N, C-alpha and C positions, 0 to 999 in steps of 0.2 A: 721829087713830088713832096708837095706838104700837106702835113700831117697834125691834125691836133690829137692830143690824149686827156681823155675823160678818166680823173683818176691818178694819182701817184704815190701807192702805197709799193705793196711789195710786187704786183703784178704789172704795174708800172713803170715803177723807175727801175726795178732789176731784170724784169726780160724783154716788156716793149723796147722801151725807151733805148736800149742798147744794142738790141737787132734791129731799130728801126736806123739809127744813127752810122750802125753798120755798113748798113745795105745801101746808103745814100740817099734817103728822105732827110727833109728838111723840117726838124720840129718846131713849128712857129705857135702854138700853143697849148697851155696844159691847163686844165680845169681843175681846180680843189678848193676846199672851203678850209683845209687844216693849215694852219701857221708853219709847221713842223716842215711839210710837204712841200709848203711853197717856198722854202728856204732852199729845200732839197734842192728841188727844181729850179730854181734862179742860178744856183751853184754848178748842176749840173750842163746849164742850159742858158748861159749868161745873155744872150738878147731875146727870150722865148716870153710870149706872154703870157705872164701867170691871171688867169678868170677865177671866178668863184661857180661861176653857173655853167651849166652844158650849153644854156641859150646863148653868152658868152661866147663860149669857145665854136661853135658855128657861126656866130657871126662873122669870123675871118673867110677869108678865101682860101678853102681847103679842098685838097683833092680827097683825102682819106682821115677819117676819127675811128679812135683805137679806144672801145671801152674797155676799161682797166679797173672800174669801180666796184664797187660793191657788189654782189649779186642782188640785193634788194632794188638796186636801181638801175639792171642793165636794160631794160625793156624801154625803160625813160627816156635813157640816156641815148639807149639805138636808136626809137624814132625820132627823137629831137634831132639828128643826123640825117635820118631817112625825109625828116620832111625837110632839112633844108636841102637837101637836094644830093646830100655829099655820101659816099660808098662807106661801111662800117664794116671794122672788124671787130669781133665781140670775145673776152679772154672767156675760155669754159669755165662753167653751162653758159651757152647761151641764153638760157631762158631758165625759171627755177622748176618751169613743168612744163609740159608739153603743150599745155594749151596757150602761156608765152612763150614759148621758143617760136609755135606755130604765128602766134600774134607780129611779133617782129619780123618774121621771115615774108607772111602778107603784107605788109605792112611795107616792105621793100619791091615785093613784085609788084604791089600798086604806085610806087611811086619812080617803078623800072630804075630802082638805084641796087645795086649790088651789095650785099651783105653775104657776112662769112664769120664763122668761130674758129677760135685760135686751138687745136687740138696739137702742140706741139710736138707731145711725145711720140709723135708718127715720125719724127725726124731725131729723136734718141739715135745712138749709137745700136742698142738691142736693136728698134725695132727695124733700122735698114738693114743689118746684120741678119733678122729674123729673114726677110723677104729676099735676100740673098739665099739662105738655106734651103726655104720651102722651093724657089726654084728650079734650085741643085736637083732635088728628089731626092737629097740624101739618107733625108730620116725615113723615108719609106709614106705609107698611109700614115697621115697624124690623128690621132686621137682622143687629145688631151692639151689643153694649156693651162698652166696655172701661172696665174700673173698678180704680182702682188705688189702694194706700197704699204707695207707694215713697216711701223716705229715705236719706241718705246718710249712715251713721254705720260707719266702715268699723275703727272699734277697739270693741272689744267692752266693754261697762258688766259689770264682773266682782261690781257690786251688783246688778244684775235676774235674779231665778228667770227670768225669761220668755225672757233671752239664753242662758241657761246651761244651766239643764233638762234634763233628756231629754226626748224627748216622751213616754215610759211613767210621767214624772214632771209631766207638763202643759207641759213648756216649749214654744218654736219659733213663728216666723210664722203656720204654719199654723193654731194653736189660738188666736191671739192677735186676729190682724188678718184670716184669713181669714173666718172667723164674721159678721163685717161685710159684707162683698164679697158673700159667697153668701147671706145671710139679705136683703140688700135688692136684688140681682138677683132671686130668688125673690118678695120683692115687687112689683117693679115688670112682670117676665115670665111668674111661676107656675114650675110645676113644671119642674126639668131634671132631666137626668141628667148623669154624669161621663162627657166625651170622652177627654181626658188630660191627666195633668198631670206636672209635675217640682219635686220637694220635695228642695232641695238645702240641703249648710251651706256657705258659703264661709270662715266666721271660725273655724272650725273649733269651735263648739261647737253649740247649740241651730242648728235649720233656720230658714235668716236669707232666704230664697229661695223662693218657692210661688207654680208661677203654676200657674191650674189653667182647662179649658176646660168650658165648660158647653153641652148643648143642648137649649133648653125648649121643650115642649109647642106653644106658643106660633111655634117656628119662629127665637127668636131667638139665635144663637150669642154667650154672655158670654164674654169672657177676662178673667179676675180675677189682677192681680200683687200679691203681699203682698213686700215686700221691704226690707231694711235696707243693701243695699249698692247703691244707686242713684244715678252719680254725677251723672246729669240724667233724672231724675225727672218723667215723662211727666204732661199732664193728669191732674187727679182723674177724671172721666169724660169719655166720650167715646160718643155713642149716634148711630149711624147708621141714618136711616132714606128711605127712595125719593125725599122731599122737601126733605131738609134732612139738616144733624145738630147735634145739643146739643151742647154743648163747657162743661166747667167746669171751671177750671185750681185752685181751691184749696180748702181745707174751708173751712167756715163758721167765727165766732169763739169757738163756744161754749167749748171746750175750754180755750181760752186765756182766755175769763174766769172760768169753774172752777177752774181752775189759779189765778186770780190774786186767788181768796176772793171771787168776788161768786156772786149766788145771784137765781135767777127769782123773788122774791117775787110771792107770788097765783098763783104759778105762770106766771108771763110774765117775759121778759127787759124791762127798761125801755130798752133799746140794741137798734139794729139787727142782726140774725145773719144778713143774708140773704149767701148768697154771688154772684158775679158771674156770670150765667150767657149765652152768647152761642148763636144762630143763625146756622150757616156755611150758604150755599148758595154752594160756588164759592168765587169771591173777594168775595160779597157776603157780609159780616157783620153781623149786628144784633143789638144787646144787647136784653135783654129783661128785666123785673122778676122776681126771683128771689123764694119764700119766703121769711121768715123761719124759721130752725129754730126746735127747743122741745123739748128733752129732755125737760121738765117735762110734757109732755104725757105721758108714758110714766107717772108715777106719778099724775098726776089720771085717767087709766084705770083704774088697779089700785085707785085707792079705788072708784072706779065700782063696779068688778067685787067687789068685796069687801063691798059694799051691795048687788049685785044689780041694778044700774042700765043697765050695760052688759058686754060680755064682754070678757075678759082681752084685753090690747093685742097680745100678742104667742102663738099658737095654739102648743101643743105637737107636734104635727104638723110645722110649721115647722122647732121646736128639733130635733127626730127626723131630719128630712130635712137639715139642715145637717151634723149629725154623720155621718151616712149617708156624704152626700160626703166630709167632709173624711176619714173613713177611707179610702173608696177611692182618694182621692188620693193617701193615705201607702203603702197595700199595691201600687197600680198604676202610683207612680209613675215614671216614665220615668230614667234614670241618665246623664247627659249630663255 
């Protein structure tokens, strides 16, 4: 399938482009107005058309547009593709707000053009292992999830729009990492409502410390922490059940592989992408075999959805609920 990529920074170059290539898509055109990123695009895809605008991108004969640009232009770029009749995948978050997310989805519905969002962390090793463990019942009745993306970066990166832009322009942890935490929690434990939140700026720029508490219809309480100022990060995931707890300390290696220029050829990694996974029962600790993570599954399913073979990998209902929770978290945050 012929695909165009809008934006060729971190998301476009190191996530979407190698996954698309590995899954057999033909990257036909890339839109970027940045000279350095234009050179990167030509180096990575010598035959690609590099254009400066989204309008020039969608003028190509494309089956799919991937919006990997800054959050501030997600809606503009997605709607341009929709108006050109081209299916769209949008890097998370789909929109900066619930209203903007709804605007994109409604535009797709009116034009009968498919739209979806890239919640790739649903195909992390930890996410796939958790779904298997939950189905087995080995943990008993689940009552709590602790899920974290915690880092220690005490100094701001002045070159990062994510760290410096206002929330209105799409910056901050609440729009960067919390969508992953919320979307995976919903995938594991079902629909949820926000109980409470804190959204703070510690380093003086965009929000860099956001903690959300969700209550799922299944009864599970999810505590979700996304922060750049945690000197002692907790385990990546801890799930507490009546018969034991599941603990995963680290991310699987997929992001590291992608940043190193590796590609999942044929839609599969040629190396192990497992996270170390442990079941705790008090002082008794058992290591279990994790599932291999594979972000490429997302684009394999997208190809199937475009061909009418399977549903889209992420529902727009989930994208809207994530956006709703983010809006509520920002508007109702405790200020401590």
